[in-house]
C-alpha positions in Angstrom: 18.9 45.8 61.6 16.9 42.8 60.7 14.3 45.2 59.2 16.9 46.8 57.1 18.4 43.6 55.9 14.9 42.3 55.1 14.0 45.5 53.1 17.2 45.5 51.2 16.6 41.8 50.3 13.1 42.6 49.0 14.5 45.5 47.0 17.1 43.4 45.5 14.7 40.6 44.6 12.4 43.2 43.0 15.3 44.7 40.9 16.4 41.1 39.8 12.9 40.2 38.7 12.5 43.5 36.8 15.9 43.2 35.2 15.2 39.7 34.1 11.9 40.7 32.5 9.6 39.3 35.1 8.4 35.7 34.6 10.5 33.5 32.1 9.1 33.4 28.6 7.5 30.1 27.7 9.7 27.8 25.5 8.6 27.9 21.8 6.1 25.2 20.7 8.0 22.6 18.6 7.4 23.0 14.9 6.1 19.9 13.3 7.5 18.9 9.9 4.9 19.6 7.4 4.5 16.8 4.8 6.0 17.8 1.5 3.4 18.9 -1.2 2.5 16.0 -3.6 4.0 16.1 -7.0 2.0 17.4 -9.9 -0.8 15.2 -11.2 0.2 12.5 -13.6 -2.0 13.8 -16.4 0.2 16.7 -17.3 3.1 14.5 -18.5 3.0 12.8 -21.9 2.8 9.0 -21.7 2.7 8.4 -25.4 5.6 6.2 -26.3 6.2 5.3 -22.6 7.7 1.9 -21.8 7.1 -0.4 -18.9 9.6 -1.7 -16.3 9.3 -4.1 -13.4 11.4 -3.4 -10.3 13.9 -6.0 -9.5 16.1 -6.3 -6.3 18.5 -3.4 -5.9 16.8 -1.0 -8.2 16.6 2.6 -7.4 14.7 5.2 -9.5 18.0 7.0 -10.4 19.6 3.8 -11.6 16.4 3.0 -13.6 16.6 6.5 -15.1 20.2 6.2 -16.0 19.5 2.9 -17.7 16.5 4.3 -19.7 17.7 7.8 -20.2 21.4 7.4 -20.2 23.8 7.9 -17.2 24.0 11.8 -17.5 20.2 11.8 -17.0 19.9 9.9 -13.9 18.5 12.9 -12.0 15.5 12.9 -14.3 14.1 10.1 -12.1 11.1 12.3 -10.9 9.7 11.9 -14.3 9.5 8.1 -13.8 7.8 8.9 -10.3 5.3 11.1 -12.1 4.6 8.4 -14.7 4.2 5.8 -11.9 2.6 8.0 -9.4 0.0 5.4 -8.2 3.0 3.0 -7.5 5.8 5.3 -6.3 5.0 7.5 -3.4 8.5 8.1 -2.3 11.4 8.2 -4.7 13.6 6.2 -2.4 11.3 3.4 -1.8 10.6 0.8 -4.5 9.3 -2.6 -4.0 10.4 -5.7 -6.0 7.7 -6.4 -8.6 6.4 -2.7 -8.9 5.3 -2.0 -12.3 6.8 1.4 -13.5 5.7 3.6 -16.4 8.8 5.1 -17.9 7.7 8.2 -20.0 9.9 9.4 -22.8 12.4 12.0 -21.5 12.8 14.3 -24.6 9.2 14.3 -25.5 8.2 15.5 -22.0 11.1 18.0 -21.9 9.9 19.5 -25.3 6.4 20.1 -24.1 5.9 23.2 -21.9 3.3 21.7 -19.7 5.1 18.4 -19.1 8.3 20.2 -18.8 6.8 22.4 -16.0 5.5 19.3 -14.2 9.0 17.6 -14.3 10.6 20.8 -12.9 7.9 21.0 -10.2 8.5 17.3 -9.2 12.3 17.9 -9.2 11.8 20.8 -6.8 9.5 18.8 -4.5 12.0 15.9 -4.5 14.8 18.5 -3.8 13.0 19.9 -0.8 12.5 16.3 0.5 16.1 15.5 0.1 17.1 18.8 2.0 14.8 17.7 4.9 16.6 14.3 4.8 20.0 15.9 4.9 20.9 15.0 1.3 22.2 18.4 0.1 24.1 17.1 -2.8 21.2 15.4 -4.4 18.9 18.4 -3.5 21.3 20.8 -5.2 21.8 18.7 -8.3 17.8 18.4 -8.7 17.4 22.2 -8.2 20.2 23.1 -10.7 18.7 20.6 -13.3 15.3 22.0 -12.8 16.7 25.6 -13.4 18.5 24.4 -16.6 15.4 22.8 -18.2 13.3 25.9 -17.4 11.3 27.1 -20.4 
């Protein structure tokens, strides 16, 4: 009787192992967040006629863009980031005293190369905002980039 019981137990264990696919699959390796691609080089935008601005406490790129380009154009702040690429590495991080270059908006939108650079910078920032769970800002930037497409 013990032999029969033991034999049935071995057969049962065998079927359970086969039914479950053998050894458990290893857990997938965690996917590291890839750093966002850098914005296009500053040289592709037009700096003729650009103005300068010194960051004060409480400034954000979108508020500066609203002040320089008008409230409806506050989401053109990636153009300011392109103009100030050596100073602004992250559009959400400004330091008091930073010296920004504010390129002319319409001049850059009218030039095909500069327009493409602005669109690309908007899409890079939109992707960054999606990773940071800021879907509203990401959506606005993507829609604006599509609207200004030449």
